[in-house]
mmCIF file of the N, C-alpha and C atoms, coordinates in Angstrom:
data_MODEL
# 
_entry.id   MODEL 
# 
loop_
_atom_site.group_PDB 
_atom_site.id 
_atom_site.type_symbol 
_atom_site.label_atom_id 
_atom_site.label_alt_id 
_atom_site.label_comp_id 
_atom_site.label_asym_id 
_atom_site.label_entity_id 
_atom_site.label_seq_id 
_atom_site.pdbx_PDB_ins_code 
_atom_site.Cartn_x 
_atom_site.Cartn_y 
_atom_site.Cartn_z 
_atom_site.occupancy 
_atom_site.B_iso_or_equiv 
_atom_site.pdbx_formal_charge 
_atom_site.auth_seq_id 
_atom_site.auth_comp_id 
_atom_site.auth_asym_id 
_atom_site.auth_atom_id 
_atom_site.pdbx_PDB_model_num 
ATOM 1   N N  . MET A 1 1  ? -6.281 -62.548 -47.394 1.00 0.00 ? 1  MET A N  1 
ATOM 2   C CA . MET A 1 1  ? -6.103 -64.064 -47.630 1.00 0.00 ? 1  MET A CA 1 
ATOM 3   C C  . MET A 1 1  ? -6.693 -64.705 -46.429 1.00 0.00 ? 1  MET A C  1 
ATOM 4   N N  . ARG A 1 2  ? -7.149 -65.930 -46.750 1.00 0.00 ? 2  ARG A N  1 
ATOM 5   C CA . ARG A 1 2  ? -7.739 -66.771 -45.764 1.00 0.00 ? 2  ARG A CA 1 
ATOM 6   C C  . ARG A 1 2  ? -7.115 -68.168 -45.767 1.00 0.00 ? 2  ARG A C  1 
ATOM 7   N N  . GLY A 1 3  ? -7.216 -68.851 -44.611 1.00 0.00 ? 3  GLY A N  1 
ATOM 8   C CA . GLY A 1 3  ? -6.822 -70.213 -44.458 1.00 0.00 ? 3  GLY A CA 1 
ATOM 9   C C  . GLY A 1 3  ? -5.330 -70.444 -44.610 1.00 0.00 ? 3  GLY A C  1 
ATOM 10  N N  . GLN A 1 4  ? -5.002 -71.555 -45.350 1.00 0.00 ? 4  GLN A N  1 
ATOM 11  C CA . GLN A 1 4  ? -3.587 -72.063 -45.339 1.00 0.00 ? 4  GLN A CA 1 
ATOM 12  C C  . GLN A 1 4  ? -2.670 -71.006 -45.987 1.00 0.00 ? 4  GLN A C  1 
ATOM 13  N N  . SER A 1 5  ? -3.110 -70.342 -47.042 1.00 0.00 ? 5  SER A N  1 
ATOM 14  C CA . SER A 1 5  ? -2.249 -69.355 -47.747 1.00 0.00 ? 5  SER A CA 1 
ATOM 15  C C  . SER A 1 5  ? -1.890 -68.221 -46.895 1.00 0.00 ? 5  SER A C  1 
ATOM 16  N N  . ARG A 1 6  ? -2.876 -67.727 -46.081 1.00 0.00 ? 6  ARG A N  1 
ATOM 17  C CA . ARG A 1 6  ? -2.523 -66.648 -45.099 1.00 0.00 ? 6  ARG A CA 1 
ATOM 18  C C  . ARG A 1 6  ? -1.571 -67.088 -44.047 1.00 0.00 ? 6  ARG A C  1 
ATOM 19  N N  . ARG A 1 7  ? -1.769 -68.334 -43.494 1.00 0.00 ? 7  ARG A N  1 
ATOM 20  C CA . ARG A 1 7  ? -0.785 -68.824 -42.503 1.00 0.00 ? 7  ARG A CA 1 
ATOM 21  C C  . ARG A 1 7  ? 0.573  -68.919 -43.041 1.00 0.00 ? 7  ARG A C  1 
ATOM 22  N N  . ARG A 1 8  ? 0.631  -69.508 -44.317 1.00 0.00 ? 8  ARG A N  1 
ATOM 23  C CA . ARG A 1 8  ? 2.000  -69.649 -44.935 1.00 0.00 ? 8  ARG A CA 1 
ATOM 24  C C  . ARG A 1 8  ? 2.644  -68.329 -45.122 1.00 0.00 ? 8  ARG A C  1 
ATOM 25  N N  . ALA A 1 9  ? 1.943  -67.340 -45.657 1.00 0.00 ? 9  ALA A N  1 
ATOM 26  C CA . ALA A 1 9  ? 2.407  -65.960 -45.871 1.00 0.00 ? 9  ALA A CA 1 
ATOM 27  C C  . ALA A 1 9  ? 2.912  -65.285 -44.573 1.00 0.00 ? 9  ALA A C  1 
ATOM 28  N N  . GLU A 1 10 ? 2.146  -65.433 -43.515 1.00 0.00 ? 10 GLU A N  1 
ATOM 29  C CA . GLU A 1 10 ? 2.510  -64.958 -42.220 1.00 0.00 ? 10 GLU A CA 1 
ATOM 30  C C  . GLU A 1 10 ? 3.679  -65.637 -41.667 1.00 0.00 ? 10 GLU A C  1 
ATOM 31  N N  . ALA A 1 11 ? 3.788  -66.900 -41.782 1.00 0.00 ? 11 ALA A N  1 
ATOM 32  C CA . ALA A 1 11 ? 4.947  -67.687 -41.360 1.00 0.00 ? 11 ALA A CA 1 
ATOM 33  C C  . ALA A 1 11 ? 6.232  -67.362 -41.984 1.00 0.00 ? 11 ALA A C  1 
ATOM 34  N N  . MET A 1 12 ? 6.107  -67.131 -43.348 1.00 0.00 ? 12 MET A N  1 
ATOM 35  C CA . MET A 1 12 ? 7.278  -66.828 -44.133 1.00 0.00 ? 12 MET A CA 1 
ATOM 36  C C  . MET A 1 12 ? 7.791  -65.371 -43.714 1.00 0.00 ? 12 MET A C  1 
ATOM 37  N N  . ASP A 1 13 ? 6.871  -64.473 -43.475 1.00 0.00 ? 13 ASP A N  1 
ATOM 38  C CA . ASP A 1 13 ? 7.254  -63.134 -43.063 1.00 0.00 ? 13 ASP A CA 1 
ATOM 39  C C  . ASP A 1 13 ? 7.948  -63.202 -41.660 1.00 0.00 ? 13 ASP A C  1 
ATOM 40  N N  . MET A 1 14 ? 7.410  -63.977 -40.785 1.00 0.00 ? 14 MET A N  1 
ATOM 41  C CA . MET A 1 14 ? 8.000  -64.035 -39.454 1.00 0.00 ? 14 MET A CA 1 
ATOM 42  C C  . MET A 1 14 ? 9.433  -64.680 -39.530 1.00 0.00 ? 14 MET A C  1 
ATOM 43  N N  . LEU A 1 15 ? 9.563  -65.722 -40.374 1.00 0.00 ? 15 LEU A N  1 
ATOM 44  C CA . LEU A 1 15 ? 10.872 -66.296 -40.566 1.00 0.00 ? 15 LEU A CA 1 
ATOM 45  C C  . LEU A 1 15 ? 11.903 -65.366 -41.109 1.00 0.00 ? 15 LEU A C  1 
ATOM 46  N N  . ARG A 1 16 ? 11.477 -64.550 -42.063 1.00 0.00 ? 16 ARG A N  1 
ATOM 47  C CA . ARG A 1 16 ? 12.401 -63.583 -42.620 1.00 0.00 ? 16 ARG A CA 1 
ATOM 48  C C  . ARG A 1 16 ? 12.747 -62.502 -41.601 1.00 0.00 ? 16 ARG A C  1 
ATOM 49  N N  . GLN A 1 17 ? 11.888 -62.246 -40.618 1.00 0.00 ? 17 GLN A N  1 
ATOM 50  C CA . GLN A 1 17 ? 12.253 -61.316 -39.630 1.00 0.00 ? 17 GLN A CA 1 
ATOM 51  C C  . GLN A 1 17 ? 13.090 -61.926 -38.450 1.00 0.00 ? 17 GLN A C  1 
ATOM 52  N N  . GLY A 1 18 ? 13.303 -63.253 -38.519 1.00 0.00 ? 18 GLY A N  1 
ATOM 53  C CA . GLY A 1 18 ? 14.168 -63.858 -37.531 1.00 0.00 ? 18 GLY A CA 1 
ATOM 54  C C  . GLY A 1 18 ? 13.561 -64.603 -36.431 1.00 0.00 ? 18 GLY A C  1 
ATOM 55  N N  . ALA A 1 19 ? 12.236 -64.837 -36.508 1.00 0.00 ? 19 ALA A N  1 
ATOM 56  C CA . ALA A 1 19 ? 11.548 -65.538 -35.404 1.00 0.00 ? 19 ALA A CA 1 
ATOM 57  C C  . ALA A 1 19 ? 11.959 -67.060 -35.458 1.00 0.00 ? 19 ALA A C  1 
ATOM 58  N N  . SER A 1 20 ? 11.902 -67.768 -34.307 1.00 0.00 ? 20 SER A N  1 
ATOM 59  C CA . SER A 1 20 ? 12.261 -69.121 -34.223 1.00 0.00 ? 20 SER A CA 1 
ATOM 60  C C  . SER A 1 20 ? 11.195 -69.994 -34.802 1.00 0.00 ? 20 SER A C  1 
ATOM 61  N N  . ILE A 1 21 ? 11.494 -71.249 -35.118 1.00 0.00 ? 21 ILE A N  1 
ATOM 62  C CA . ILE A 1 21 ? 10.543 -72.156 -35.601 1.00 0.00 ? 21 ILE A CA 1 
ATOM 63  C C  . ILE A 1 21 ? 9.359  -72.309 -34.702 1.00 0.00 ? 21 ILE A C  1 
ATOM 64  N N  . GLN A 1 22 ? 9.629  -72.423 -33.389 1.00 0.00 ? 22 GLN A N  1 
ATOM 65  C CA . GLN A 1 22 ? 8.589  -72.687 -32.407 1.00 0.00 ? 22 GLN A CA 1 
ATOM 66  C C  . GLN A 1 22 ? 7.637  -71.458 -32.239 1.00 0.00 ? 22 GLN A C  1 
ATOM 67  N N  . GLN A 1 23 ? 8.279  -70.273 -32.300 1.00 0.00 ? 23 GLN A N  1 
ATOM 68  C CA . GLN A 1 23 ? 7.469  -69.085 -32.288 1.00 0.00 ? 23 GLN A CA 1 
ATOM 69  C C  . GLN A 1 23 ? 6.537  -68.936 -33.431 1.00 0.00 ? 23 GLN A C  1 
ATOM 70  N N  . VAL A 1 24 ? 7.041  -69.303 -34.582 1.00 0.00 ? 24 VAL A N  1 
ATOM 71  C CA . VAL A 1 24 ? 6.199  -69.152 -35.836 1.00 0.00 ? 24 VAL A CA 1 
ATOM 72  C C  . VAL A 1 24 ? 5.106  -70.248 -35.784 1.00 0.00 ? 24 VAL A C  1 
ATOM 73  N N  . ALA A 1 25 ? 5.410  -71.430 -35.343 1.00 0.00 ? 25 ALA A N  1 
ATOM 74  C CA . ALA A 1 25 ? 4.424  -72.487 -35.255 1.00 0.00 ? 25 ALA A CA 1 
ATOM 75  C C  . ALA A 1 25 ? 3.317  -72.167 -34.383 1.00 0.00 ? 25 ALA A C  1 
ATOM 76  N N  . LEU A 1 26 ? 3.582  -71.608 -33.248 1.00 0.00 ? 26 LEU A N  1 
ATOM 77  C CA . LEU A 1 26 ? 2.577  -71.271 -32.268 1.00 0.00 ? 26 LEU A CA 1 
ATOM 78  C C  . LEU A 1 26 ? 1.705  -70.123 -32.816 1.00 0.00 ? 26 LEU A C  1 
ATOM 79  N N  . ALA A 1 27 ? 2.340  -69.086 -33.343 1.00 0.00 ? 27 ALA A N  1 
ATOM 80  C CA . ALA A 1 27 ? 1.672  -67.884 -33.796 1.00 0.00 ? 27 ALA A CA 1 
ATOM 81  C C  . ALA A 1 27 ? 0.738  -68.230 -35.031 1.00 0.00 ? 27 ALA A C  1 
ATOM 82  N N  . CYS A 1 28 ? 1.157  -69.068 -35.857 1.00 0.00 ? 28 CYS A N  1 
ATOM 83  C CA . CYS A 1 28 ? 0.476  -69.279 -37.111 1.00 0.00 ? 28 CYS A CA 1 
ATOM 84  C C  . CYS A 1 28 ? -0.403 -70.596 -37.133 1.00 0.00 ? 28 CYS A C  1 
ATOM 85  N N  . ASP A 1 29 ? -0.388 -71.252 -36.027 1.00 0.00 ? 29 ASP A N  1 
ATOM 86  C CA . ASP A 1 29 ? -1.153 -72.544 -35.928 1.00 0.00 ? 29 ASP A CA 1 
ATOM 87  C C  . ASP A 1 29 ? -0.659 -73.527 -36.947 1.00 0.00 ? 29 ASP A C  1 
ATOM 88  N N  . LEU A 1 30 ? 0.631  -73.759 -36.967 1.00 0.00 ? 30 LEU A N  1 
ATOM 89  C CA . LEU A 1 30 ? 1.250  -74.774 -37.843 1.00 0.00 ? 30 LEU A CA 1 
ATOM 90  C C  . LEU A 1 30 ? 2.037  -75.720 -37.087 1.00 0.00 ? 30 LEU A C  1 
ATOM 91  N N  . HIS A 1 31 ? 2.380  -76.922 -37.695 1.00 0.00 ? 31 HIS A N  1 
ATOM 92  C CA . HIS A 1 31 ? 3.275  -77.839 -37.090 1.00 0.00 ? 31 HIS A CA 1 
ATOM 93  C C  . HIS A 1 31 ? 4.694  -77.329 -37.258 1.00 0.00 ? 31 HIS A C  1 
ATOM 94  N N  . THR A 1 32 ? 5.530  -77.686 -36.313 1.00 0.00 ? 32 THR A N  1 
ATOM 95  C CA . THR A 1 32 ? 6.952  -77.130 -36.402 1.00 0.00 ? 32 THR A CA 1 
ATOM 96  C C  . THR A 1 32 ? 7.610  -77.781 -37.609 1.00 0.00 ? 32 THR A C  1 
ATOM 97  N N  . ARG A 1 33 ? 7.276  -78.919 -38.104 1.00 0.00 ? 33 ARG A N  1 
ATOM 98  C CA . ARG A 1 33 ? 7.882  -79.625 -39.235 1.00 0.00 ? 33 ARG A CA 1 
ATOM 99  C C  . ARG A 1 33 ? 7.423  -78.809 -40.527 1.00 0.00 ? 33 ARG A C  1 
ATOM 100 N N  . THR A 1 34 ? 6.277  -78.296 -40.572 1.00 0.00 ? 34 THR A N  1 
ATOM 101 C CA . THR A 1 34 ? 5.857  -77.454 -41.676 1.00 0.00 ? 34 THR A CA 1 
ATOM 102 C C  . THR A 1 34 ? 6.646  -76.160 -41.755 1.00 0.00 ? 34 THR A C  1 
ATOM 103 N N  . VAL A 1 35 ? 6.810  -75.569 -40.528 1.00 0.00 ? 35 VAL A N  1 
ATOM 104 C CA . VAL A 1 35 ? 7.615  -74.334 -40.453 1.00 0.00 ? 35 VAL A CA 1 
ATOM 105 C C  . VAL A 1 35 ? 9.032  -74.557 -40.825 1.00 0.00 ? 35 VAL A C  1 
ATOM 106 N N  . SER A 1 36 ? 9.583  -75.759 -40.375 1.00 0.00 ? 36 SER A N  1 
ATOM 107 C CA . SER A 1 36 ? 10.965 -76.128 -40.681 1.00 0.00 ? 36 SER A CA 1 
ATOM 108 C C  . SER A 1 36 ? 11.094 -76.245 -42.323 1.00 0.00 ? 36 SER A C  1 
ATOM 109 N N  . ASN A 1 37 ? 10.093 -76.777 -42.906 1.00 0.00 ? 37 ASN A N  1 
ATOM 110 C CA . ASN A 1 37 ? 10.091 -76.862 -44.403 1.00 0.00 ? 37 ASN A CA 1 
ATOM 111 C C  . ASN A 1 37 ? 10.075 -75.481 -45.077 1.00 0.00 ? 37 ASN A C  1 
ATOM 112 N N  . TYR A 1 38 ? 9.299  -74.567 -44.476 1.00 0.00 ? 38 TYR A N  1 
ATOM 113 C CA . TYR A 1 38 ? 9.301  -73.276 -44.966 1.00 0.00 ? 38 TYR A CA 1 
ATOM 114 C C  . TYR A 1 38 ? 10.642 -72.545 -44.877 1.00 0.00 ? 38 TYR A C  1 
ATOM 115 N N  . ARG A 1 39 ? 11.295 -72.780 -43.685 1.00 0.00 ? 39 ARG A N  1 
ATOM 116 C CA . ARG A 1 39 ? 12.582 -72.180 -43.452 1.00 0.00 ? 39 ARG A CA 1 
ATOM 117 C C  . ARG A 1 39 ? 13.598 -72.737 -44.481 1.00 0.00 ? 39 ARG A C  1 
ATOM 118 N N  . ALA A 1 40 ? 13.580 -73.966 -44.734 1.00 0.00 ? 40 ALA A N  1 
ATOM 119 C CA . ALA A 1 40 ? 14.385 -74.626 -45.792 1.00 0.00 ? 40 ALA A CA 1 
ATOM 120 C C  . ALA A 1 40 ? 14.153 -74.000 -47.178 1.00 0.00 ? 40 ALA A C  1 
ATOM 121 N N  . ALA A 1 41 ? 12.962 -73.735 -47.434 1.00 0.00 ? 41 ALA A N  1 
ATOM 122 C CA . ALA A 1 41 ? 12.644 -73.171 -48.785 1.00 0.00 ? 41 ALA A CA 1 
ATOM 123 C C  . ALA A 1 41 ? 13.213 -71.725 -48.868 1.00 0.00 ? 41 ALA A C  1 
ATOM 124 N N  . LEU A 1 42 ? 13.123 -71.012 -47.725 1.00 0.00 ? 42 LEU A N  1 
ATOM 125 C CA . LEU A 1 42 ? 13.771 -69.694 -47.756 1.00 0.00 ? 42 LEU A CA 1 
ATOM 126 C C  . LEU A 1 42 ? 15.268 -69.676 -47.859 1.00 0.00 ? 42 LEU A C  1 
ATOM 127 N N  . ASP A 1 43 ? 15.856 -70.669 -47.200 1.00 0.00 ? 43 ASP A N  1 
ATOM 128 C CA . ASP A 1 43 ? 17.277 -70.859 -47.348 1.00 0.00 ? 43 ASP A CA 1 
ATOM 129 C C  . ASP A 1 43 ? 17.708 -71.200 -48.694 1.00 0.00 ? 43 ASP A C  1 
ATOM 130 N N  . ALA A 1 44 ? 16.932 -72.047 -49.347 1.00 0.00 ? 44 ALA A N  1 
ATOM 131 C CA . ALA A 1 44 ? 17.284 -72.462 -50.732 1.00 0.00 ? 44 ALA A CA 1 
ATOM 132 C C  . ALA A 1 44 ? 17.170 -71.287 -51.692 1.00 0.00 ? 44 ALA A C  1 
ATOM 133 N N  . GLU A 1 45 ? 16.129 -70.411 -51.437 1.00 0.00 ? 45 GLU A N  1 
ATOM 134 C CA . GLU A 1 45 ? 15.951 -69.265 -52.240 1.00 0.00 ? 45 GLU A CA 1 
ATOM 135 C C  . GLU A 1 45 ? 17.105 -68.266 -52.054 1.00 0.00 ? 45 GLU A C  1 
ATOM 136 N N  . ALA A 1 46 ? 17.670 -68.189 -50.922 1.00 0.00 ? 46 ALA A N  1 
ATOM 137 C CA . ALA A 1 46 ? 18.742 -67.247 -50.549 1.00 0.00 ? 46 ALA A CA 1 
ATOM 138 C C  . ALA A 1 46 ? 20.092 -67.787 -50.941 1.00 0.00 ? 46 ALA A C  1 
ATOM 139 N N  . GLY A 1 47 ? 20.075 -69.060 -51.272 1.00 0.00 ? 47 GLY A N  1 
ATOM 140 C CA . GLY A 1 47 ? 21.415 -69.719 -51.609 1.00 0.00 ? 47 GLY A CA 1 
ATOM 141 C C  . GLY A 1 47 ? 22.265 -70.007 -50.408 1.00 0.00 ? 47 GLY A C  1 
ATOM 142 N N  . THR A 1 48 ? 21.748 -70.001 -49.204 1.00 0.00 ? 48 THR A N  1 
ATOM 143 C CA . THR A 1 48 ? 22.478 -70.188 -47.949 1.00 0.00 ? 48 THR A CA 1 
ATOM 144 C C  . THR A 1 48 ? 22.288 -71.597 -47.372 1.00 0.00 ? 48 THR A C  1 
ATOM 145 N N  . ARG A 1 49 ? 21.864 -72.495 -48.225 1.00 0.00 ? 49 ARG A N  1 
ATOM 146 C CA . ARG A 1 49 ? 21.635 -73.855 -47.738 1.00 0.00 ? 49 ARG A CA 1 
ATOM 147 C C  . ARG A 1 49 ? 22.959 -74.502 -47.231 1.00 0.00 ? 49 ARG A C  1 
ATOM 148 N N  . GLN A 1 50 ? 24.060 -74.294 -47.829 1.00 0.00 ? 50 GLN A N  1 
ATOM 149 C CA . GLN A 1 50 ? 25.270 -74.896 -47.388 1.00 0.00 ? 50 GLN A CA 1 
ATOM 150 C C  . GLN A 1 50 ? 26.102 -73.855 -46.575 1.00 0.00 ? 50 GLN A C  1 
ATOM 151 N N  . MET A 1 51 ? 26.692 -74.348 -45.511 1.00 0.00 ? 51 MET A N  1 
ATOM 152 C CA . MET A 1 51 ? 27.471 -73.425 -44.562 1.00 0.00 ? 51 MET A CA 1 
ATOM 153 C C  . MET A 1 51 ? 28.700 -72.995 -45.325 1.00 0.00 ? 51 MET A C  1 
ATOM 154 N N  . GLN A 1 52 ? 29.071 -71.740 -45.030 1.00 0.00 ? 52 GLN A N  1 
ATOM 155 C CA . GLN A 1 52 ? 30.286 -71.215 -45.529 1.00 0.00 ? 52 GLN A CA 1 
ATOM 156 C C  . GLN A 1 52 ? 31.328 -71.155 -44.412 1.00 0.00 ? 52 GLN A C  1 
ATOM 157 N N  . LEU A 1 53 ? 32.487 -71.679 -44.668 1.00 0.00 ? 53 LEU A N  1 
ATOM 158 C CA . LEU A 1 53 ? 33.511 -71.731 -43.648 1.00 0.00 ? 53 LEU A CA 1 
ATOM 159 C C  . LEU A 1 53 ? 34.407 -70.529 -43.858 1.00 0.00 ? 53 LEU A C  1 
ATOM 160 N N  . PRO A 1 54 ? 34.834 -69.823 -42.779 1.00 0.00 ? 54 PRO A N  1 
ATOM 161 C CA . PRO A 1 54 ? 35.665 -68.658 -42.929 1.00 0.00 ? 54 PRO A CA 1 
ATOM 162 C C  . PRO A 1 54 ? 37.104 -69.230 -43.158 1.00 0.00 ? 54 PRO A C  1 
ATOM 163 N N  . LEU A 1 55 ? 37.676 -68.701 -44.232 1.00 0.00 ? 55 LEU A N  1 
ATOM 164 C CA . LEU A 1 55 ? 39.091 -69.096 -44.579 1.00 0.00 ? 55 LEU A CA 1 
ATOM 165 C C  . LEU A 1 55 ? 39.931 -67.935 -44.591 1.00 0.00 ? 55 LEU A C  1 
# 
């Protein structure tokens, strides 16, 4: 892959592995807001968008 699609795929992989937003942005040459949007998309896919309180 080349260009934006490669950077997006690499960023998503790094986020899945637990890298911080800043680390991903620097490594993939993306803006932190873009990486934040990617993380939100991953959270929505996983269904963890809303915090669960221990009861």
